[in-house]
N, CA, C and O atoms as CSV, one atom per row, in Angstrom:
chain,resi,resn,atom,element,x,y,z
A,1,MET,N,N,-15.069,1.122,-11.677
A,1,MET,CA,C,-13.843,1.549,-11.025
A,1,MET,C,C,-12.674,1.250,-11.964
A,1,MET,O,O,-12.408,0.093,-12.287
A,2,ALA,N,N,-12.001,2.273,-12.385
A,2,ALA,CA,C,-10.815,2.089,-13.218
A,2,ALA,C,C,-9.737,1.416,-12.370
A,2,ALA,O,O,-9.658,1.622,-11.159
A,3,ASP,N,N,-8.915,0.613,-13.029
A,3,ASP,CA,C,-7.887,-0.098,-12.263
A,3,ASP,C,C,-6.649,0.769,-12.112
A,3,ASP,O,O,-5.782,0.805,-12.986
A,4,HIS,N,N,-6.588,1.446,-11.017
A,4,HIS,CA,C,-5.430,2.258,-10.675
A,4,HIS,C,C,-4.551,1.543,-9.661
A,4,HIS,O,O,-3.785,2.178,-8.935
A,5,THR,N,N,-4.662,0.221,-9.613
A,5,THR,CA,C,-3.931,-0.548,-8.606
A,5,THR,C,C,-2.430,-0.274,-8.636
A,5,THR,O,O,-1.848,-0.066,-7.571
A,6,PRO,N,N,-1.765,-0.261,-9.802
A,6,PRO,CA,C,-0.322,0.026,-9.763
A,6,PRO,C,C,0.004,1.377,-9.137
A,6,PRO,O,O,0.955,1.485,-8.362
A,7,LEU,N,N,-0.766,2.398,-9.460
A,7,LEU,CA,C,-0.531,3.718,-8.875
A,7,LEU,C,C,-0.811,3.713,-7.375
A,7,LEU,O,O,-0.081,4.334,-6.604
A,8,LEU,N,N,-1.856,3.019,-6.965
A,8,LEU,CA,C,-2.154,2.894,-5.536
A,8,LEU,C,C,-1.006,2.210,-4.796
A,8,LEU,O,O,-0.607,2.647,-3.717
A,9,LEU,N,N,-0.480,1.136,-5.385
A,9,LEU,CA,C,0.633,0.416,-4.759
A,9,LEU,C,C,1.870,1.297,-4.648
A,9,LEU,O,O,2.560,1.279,-3.628
A,10,LEU,N,N,2.151,2.067,-5.694
A,10,LEU,CA,C,3.315,2.965,-5.660
A,10,LEU,C,C,3.141,4.052,-4.601
A,10,LEU,O,O,4.077,4.365,-3.865
A,11,ASN,N,N,1.952,4.620,-4.528
A,11,ASN,CA,C,1.698,5.648,-3.516
A,11,ASN,C,C,1.787,5.082,-2.104
A,11,ASN,O,O,2.297,5.736,-1.194
A,12,LEU,N,N,1.289,3.866,-1.930
A,12,LEU,CA,C,1.392,3.206,-0.628
A,12,LEU,C,C,2.852,2.954,-0.282
A,12,LEU,O,O,3.270,3.181,0.853
A,13,ALA,N,N,3.620,2.492,-1.244
A,13,ALA,CA,C,5.051,2.247,-1.020
A,13,ALA,C,C,5.759,3.530,-0.598
A,13,ALA,O,O,6.581,3.514,0.318
A,14,ASP,N,N,5.444,4.638,-1.261
A,14,ASP,CA,C,6.084,5.912,-0.918
A,14,ASP,C,C,5.772,6.332,0.513
A,14,ASP,O,O,6.647,6.840,1.215
A,15,ARG,N,N,4.552,6.127,0.945
A,15,ARG,CA,C,4.167,6.505,2.314
A,15,ARG,C,C,4.860,5.610,3.347
A,15,ARG,O,O,5.349,6.091,4.368
A,16,ILE,N,N,4.895,4.325,3.072
A,16,ILE,CA,C,5.479,3.375,4.017
A,16,ILE,C,C,6.989,3.544,4.113
A,16,ILE,O,O,7.574,3.336,5.176
A,17,ASP,N,N,7.616,3.918,3.010
A,17,ASP,CA,C,9.072,3.969,2.925
A,17,ASP,C,C,9.682,5.220,3.557
A,17,ASP,O,O,10.889,5.432,3.443
A,18,GLN,N,N,8.888,6.041,4.212
A,18,GLN,CA,C,9.425,7.253,4.824
A,18,GLN,C,C,10.390,6.944,5.967
A,18,GLN,O,O,11.290,7.734,6.253
A,19,PHE,N,N,10.205,5.817,6.607
A,19,PHE,CA,C,11.120,5.359,7.667
A,19,PHE,C,C,11.531,3.928,7.321
A,19,PHE,O,O,11.030,2.979,7.923
A,20,PRO,N,N,12.444,3.766,6.351
A,20,PRO,CA,C,12.715,2.454,5.763
A,20,PRO,C,C,13.267,1.395,6.714
A,20,PRO,O,O,13.130,0.201,6.445
A,21,HIS,N,N,13.879,1.798,7.802
A,21,HIS,CA,C,14.481,0.810,8.709
A,21,HIS,C,C,13.558,0.405,9.851
A,21,HIS,O,O,13.891,-0.482,10.637
A,22,ALA,N,N,12.410,1.048,9.943
A,22,ALA,CA,C,11.447,0.721,11.001
A,22,ALA,C,C,10.719,-0.574,10.665
A,22,ALA,O,O,10.637,-0.975,9.504
A,23,ALA,N,N,10.200,-1.210,11.686
A,23,ALA,CA,C,9.463,-2.470,11.498
A,23,ALA,C,C,8.148,-2.221,10.754
A,23,ALA,O,O,7.504,-1.187,10.929
A,24,MET,N,N,7.777,-3.168,9.941
A,24,MET,CA,C,6.520,-3.103,9.193
A,24,MET,C,C,5.425,-3.767,10.013
A,24,MET,O,O,5.640,-4.826,10.603
A,25,THR,N,N,4.238,-3.140,10.051
A,25,THR,CA,C,3.112,-3.706,10.785
A,25,THR,C,C,1.858,-3.688,9.916
A,25,THR,O,O,1.739,-2.880,8.995
A,26,GLN,N,N,0.943,-4.571,10.216
A,26,GLN,CA,C,-0.328,-4.624,9.496
A,26,GLN,C,C,-1.140,-3.351,9.733
A,26,GLN,O,O,-1.799,-2.847,8.823
A,27,LYS,N,N,-1.090,-2.843,10.944
A,27,LYS,CA,C,-1.831,-1.611,11.253
A,27,LYS,C,C,-1.354,-0.454,10.383
A,27,LYS,O,O,-2.156,0.369,9.944
A,28,LEU,N,N,-0.052,-0.393,10.136
A,28,LEU,CA,C,0.484,0.669,9.287
A,28,LEU,C,C,-0.043,0.536,7.864
A,28,LEU,O,O,-0.435,1.530,7.253
A,29,VAL,N,N,-0.054,-0.683,7.332
A,29,VAL,CA,C,-0.579,-0.906,5.979
A,29,VAL,C,C,-2.030,-0.448,5.904
A,29,VAL,O,O,-2.422,0.248,4.967
A,30,GLU,N,N,-2.810,-0.834,6.876
A,30,GLU,CA,C,-4.240,-0.488,6.873
A,30,GLU,C,C,-4.451,1.015,6.953
A,30,GLU,O,O,-5.269,1.568,6.218
A,31,ALA,N,N,-3.726,1.676,7.834
A,31,ALA,CA,C,-3.887,3.124,7.984
A,31,ALA,C,C,-3.436,3.864,6.729
A,31,ALA,O,O,-4.104,4.793,6.275
A,32,GLN,N,N,-2.316,3.456,6.181
A,32,GLN,CA,C,-1.799,4.152,5.007
A,32,GLN,C,C,-2.619,3.850,3.753
A,32,GLN,O,O,-2.683,4.683,2.849
A,33,ALA,N,N,-3.236,2.692,3.684
A,33,ALA,CA,C,-4.098,2.380,2.531
A,33,ALA,C,C,-5.252,3.374,2.462
A,33,ALA,O,O,-5.593,3.848,1.379
A,34,LEU,N,N,-5.851,3.693,3.594
A,34,LEU,CA,C,-6.936,4.677,3.598
A,34,LEU,C,C,-6.408,6.061,3.254
A,34,LEU,O,O,-7.056,6.802,2.514
A,35,ASN,N,N,-5.252,6.418,3.774
A,35,ASN,CA,C,-4.660,7.722,3.455
A,35,ASN,C,C,-4.398,7.855,1.955
A,35,ASN,O,O,-4.664,8.903,1.367
A,36,VAL,N,N,-3.882,6.802,1.343
A,36,VAL,CA,C,-3.619,6.815,-0.096
A,36,VAL,C,C,-4.925,6.971,-0.867
A,36,VAL,O,O,-5.012,7.782,-1.790
A,37,ALA,N,N,-5.929,6.205,-0.495
A,37,ALA,CA,C,-7.221,6.270,-1.182
A,37,ALA,C,C,-7.829,7.668,-1.063
A,37,ALA,O,O,-8.322,8.218,-2.047
A,38,GLU,N,N,-7.795,8.231,0.123
A,38,GLU,CA,C,-8.368,9.565,0.322
A,38,GLU,C,C,-7.558,10.648,-0.388
A,38,GLU,O,O,-8.124,11.636,-0.856
A,39,ALA,N,N,-6.259,10.472,-0.470
A,39,ALA,CA,C,-5.427,11.446,-1.187
A,39,ALA,C,C,-5.750,11.446,-2.676
A,39,ALA,O,O,-5.681,12.487,-3.329
A,40,MET,N,N,-6.100,10.284,-3.211
A,40,MET,CA,C,-6.393,10.186,-4.640
A,40,MET,C,C,-7.842,10.513,-4.972
A,40,MET,O,O,-8.117,11.078,-6.030
A,41,TYR,N,N,-8.773,10.165,-4.086
A,41,TYR,CA,C,-10.199,10.247,-4.414
A,41,TYR,C,C,-11.013,11.111,-3.463
A,41,TYR,O,O,-12.213,11.288,-3.672
A,42,GLY,N,N,-10.388,11.649,-2.427
A,42,GLY,CA,C,-11.123,12.432,-1.446
A,42,GLY,C,C,-11.800,11.526,-0.430
A,42,GLY,O,O,-11.924,10.322,-0.657
A,43,PRO,N,N,-12.238,12.091,0.687
A,43,PRO,CA,C,-12.888,11.272,1.712
A,43,PRO,C,C,-14.260,10.799,1.244
A,43,PRO,O,O,-14.907,11.438,0.414
A,44,GLY,N,N,-14.684,9.672,1.793
A,44,GLY,CA,C,-16.019,9.182,1.477
A,44,GLY,C,C,-16.056,7.696,1.208
A,44,GLY,O,O,-15.054,6.991,1.332
A,45,ALA,N,N,-17.232,7.240,0.838
A,45,ALA,CA,C,-17.473,5.814,0.652
A,45,ALA,C,C,-16.624,5.230,-0.476
A,45,ALA,O,O,-16.168,4.090,-0.383
A,46,TYR,N,N,-16.408,6.012,-1.550
A,46,TYR,CA,C,-15.618,5.472,-2.659
A,46,TYR,C,C,-14.181,5.209,-2.208
A,46,TYR,O,O,-13.587,4.201,-2.588
A,47,SER,N,N,-13.625,6.103,-1.407
A,47,SER,CA,C,-12.270,5.886,-0.890
A,47,SER,C,C,-12.206,4.649,-0.009
A,47,SER,O,O,-11.204,3.935,-0.010
A,48,GLU,N,N,-13.257,4.396,0.731
A,48,GLU,CA,C,-13.289,3.187,1.557
A,48,GLU,C,C,-13.316,1.939,0.684
A,48,GLU,O,O,-12.699,0.932,1.033
A,49,GLN,N,N,-14.014,1.988,-0.434
A,49,GLN,CA,C,-14.007,0.863,-1.382
A,49,GLN,C,C,-12.619,0.672,-1.971
A,49,GLN,O,O,-12.145,-0.455,-2.116
A,50,ILE,N,N,-11.969,1.781,-2.309
A,50,ILE,CA,C,-10.613,1.717,-2.852
A,50,ILE,C,C,-9.659,1.148,-1.807
A,50,ILE,O,O,-8.811,0.314,-2.124
A,51,GLU,N,N,-9.799,1.597,-0.567
A,51,GLU,CA,C,-8.962,1.070,0.521
A,51,GLU,C,C,-9.125,-0.443,0.622
A,51,GLU,O,O,-8.135,-1.170,0.708
A,52,HIS,N,N,-10.360,-0.916,0.613
A,52,HIS,CA,C,-10.610,-2.354,0.711
A,52,HIS,C,C,-9.966,-3.088,-0.469
A,52,HIS,O,O,-9.327,-4.125,-0.293
A,53,HIS,N,N,-10.141,-2.545,-1.656
A,53,HIS,CA,C,-9.521,-3.162,-2.841
A,53,HIS,C,C,-8.003,-3.222,-2.687
A,53,HIS,O,O,-7.386,-4.256,-2.944
A,54,LEU,N,N,-7.406,-2.104,-2.265
A,54,LEU,CA,C,-5.953,-2.055,-2.106
A,54,LEU,C,C,-5.472,-3.079,-1.089
A,54,LEU,O,O,-4.455,-3.739,-1.300
A,55,LEU,N,N,-6.195,-3.211,0.005
A,55,LEU,CA,C,-5.786,-4.175,1.038
A,55,LEU,C,C,-5.879,-5.616,0.556
A,55,LEU,O,O,-5.196,-6.488,1.092
A,56,THR,N,N,-6.714,-5.883,-0.448
A,56,THR,CA,C,-6.768,-7.246,-1.005
A,56,THR,C,C,-5.615,-7.498,-1.970
A,56,THR,O,O,-5.357,-8.644,-2.339
A,57,GLN,N,N,-4.927,-6.453,-2.376
A,57,GLN,CA,C,-3.849,-6.580,-3.364
A,57,GLN,C,C,-2.452,-6.641,-2.761
A,57,GLN,O,O,-1.520,-7.115,-3.411
A,58,VAL,N,N,-2.295,-6.173,-1.536
A,58,VAL,CA,C,-0.955,-6.099,-0.942
A,58,VAL,C,C,-0.485,-7.476,-0.480
A,58,VAL,O,O,-1.301,-8.322,-0.113
A,59,PRO,N,N,0.829,-7.702,-0.496
A,59,PRO,CA,C,1.354,-8.981,-0.035
A,59,PRO,C,C,1.321,-9.071,1.487
A,59,PRO,O,O,1.242,-8.052,2.174
A,60,PRO,N,N,1.381,-10.288,2.008
A,60,PRO,CA,C,1.464,-10.423,3.467
A,60,PRO,C,C,2.797,-9.886,3.975
A,60,PRO,O,O,3.799,-9.891,3.259
A,61,ILE,N,N,2.791,-9.432,5.199
A,61,ILE,CA,C,4.026,-8.967,5.832
A,61,ILE,C,C,4.784,-10.191,6.308
A,61,ILE,O,O,4.229,-11.062,6.977
A,62,ARG,N,N,6.047,-10.245,5.958
A,62,ARG,CA,C,6.896,-11.363,6.385
A,62,ARG,C,C,7.524,-11.040,7.738
A,62,ARG,O,O,7.784,-9.875,8.038
A,63,PRO,N,N,7.765,-12.052,8.549
A,63,PRO,CA,C,8.426,-11.795,9.838
A,63,PRO,C,C,9.755,-11.056,9.622
A,63,PRO,O,O,10.575,-11.452,8.794
A,64,GLY,N,N,9.942,-9.999,10.371
A,64,GLY,CA,C,11.177,-9.233,10.277
A,64,GLY,C,C,11.208,-8.191,9.172
A,64,GLY,O,O,12.211,-7.493,9.021
A,65,ASP,N,N,10.129,-8.065,8.388
A,65,ASP,CA,C,10.097,-7.065,7.318
A,65,ASP,C,C,10.302,-5.661,7.876
A,65,ASP,O,O,9.714,-5.290,8.892
A,66,THR,N,N,11.137,-4.895,7.202
A,66,THR,CA,C,11.211,-3.464,7.484
A,66,THR,C,C,10.259,-2.764,6.519
A,66,THR,O,O,9.782,-3.358,5.552
A,67,ARG,N,N,10.000,-1.517,6.797
A,67,ARG,CA,C,9.147,-0.737,5.906
A,67,ARG,C,C,9.777,-0.626,4.519
A,67,ARG,O,O,9.074,-0.668,3.510
A,68,GLY,N,N,11.092,-0.487,4.473
A,68,GLY,CA,C,11.795,-0.387,3.193
A,68,GLY,C,C,11.662,-1.654,2.367
A,68,GLY,O,O,11.438,-1.591,1.158
A,69,GLU,N,N,11.800,-2.799,3.010
A,69,GLU,CA,C,11.670,-4.078,2.296
A,69,GLU,C,C,10.248,-4.264,1.769
A,69,GLU,O,O,10.046,-4.691,0.632
A,70,TYR,N,N,9.286,-3.943,2.596
A,70,TYR,CA,C,7.891,-4.092,2.189
A,70,TYR,C,C,7.558,-3.126,1.048
A,70,TYR,O,O,6.876,-3.496,0.093
A,71,ALA,N,N,8.042,-1.896,1.156
A,71,ALA,CA,C,7.814,-0.913,0.093
A,71,ALA,C,C,8.436,-1.383,-1.224
A,71,ALA,O,O,7.858,-1.183,-2.292
A,72,ALA,N,N,9.602,-2.002,-1.148
A,72,ALA,CA,C,10.242,-2.517,-2.365
A,72,ALA,C,C,9.379,-3.597,-3.014
A,72,ALA,O,O,9.268,-3.645,-4.239
A,73,ARG,N,N,8.771,-4.458,-2.212
A,73,ARG,CA,C,7.873,-5.487,-2.778
A,73,ARG,C,C,6.636,-4.853,-3.404
A,73,ARG,O,O,6.170,-5.300,-4.453
A,74,LEU,N,N,6.101,-3.808,-2.760
A,74,LEU,CA,C,4.947,-3.113,-3.346
A,74,LEU,C,C,5.310,-2.512,-4.696
A,74,LEU,O,O,4.513,-2.563,-5.633
A,75,ARG,N,N,6.501,-1.945,-4.802
A,75,ARG,CA,C,6.929,-1.353,-6.079
A,75,ARG,C,C,7.101,-2.428,-7.146
A,75,ARG,O,O,6.754,-2.215,-8.307
A,76,LEU,N,N,7.628,-3.567,-6.758
A,76,LEU,CA,C,7.741,-4.670,-7.728
A,76,LEU,C,C,6.357,-5.118,-8.198
A,76,LEU,O,O,6.144,-5.348,-9.389
A,77,MET,N,N,5.433,-5.239,-7.272
A,77,MET,CA,C,4.065,-5.634,-7.633
A,77,MET,C,C,3.444,-4.630,-8.599
A,77,MET,O,O,2.715,-5.014,-9.513
A,78,ALA,N,N,3.729,-3.359,-8.400
A,78,ALA,CA,C,3.157,-2.318,-9.261
A,78,ALA,C,C,3.626,-2.474,-10.700
A,78,ALA,O,O,2.937,-2.046,-11.626
A,79,THR,N,N,4.791,-3.083,-10.897
A,79,THR,CA,C,5.304,-3.303,-12.250
A,79,THR,C,C,4.764,-4.601,-12.856
A,79,THR,O,O,5.014,-4.899,-14.024
A,80,GLY,N,N,4.030,-5.360,-12.059
A,80,GLY,CA,C,3.477,-6.620,-12.543
A,80,GLY,C,C,4.282,-7.840,-12.147
A,80,GLY,O,O,3.929,-8.959,-12.518
A,81,ALA,N,N,5.363,-7.645,-11.395
A,81,ALA,CA,C,6.192,-8.761,-10.962
A,81,ALA,C,C,5.491,-9.528,-9.853
A,81,ALA,O,O,4.796,-8.943,-9.022
A,82,ALA,N,N,5.676,-10.832,-9.846
A,82,ALA,CA,C,5.160,-11.668,-8.759
A,82,ALA,C,C,6.140,-11.588,-7.603
A,82,ALA,O,O,7.353,-11.670,-7.796
A,83,VAL,N,N,5.600,-11.428,-6.394
A,83,VAL,CA,C,6.483,-11.358,-5.218
A,83,VAL,C,C,6.110,-12.419,-4.208
A,83,VAL,O,O,6.740,-12.516,-3.155
């Protein structure tokens, strides 16, 4: 598996940031992680592996996080910054 983690994080950030002022939830991260994986690799077992990998890479949601704030942290992570 090639490491496309930065691209996955950026794509996830773009999906989450569509409603930047809305509250961030774990369910949203999980649902969008699969959508990102399937958009990049198509449906199937490999996308599920990618989804699992992506979910191990994302930061925890902080109390009060908006989607915009969380997306900004994902973008920072994609550049290699510690968040």
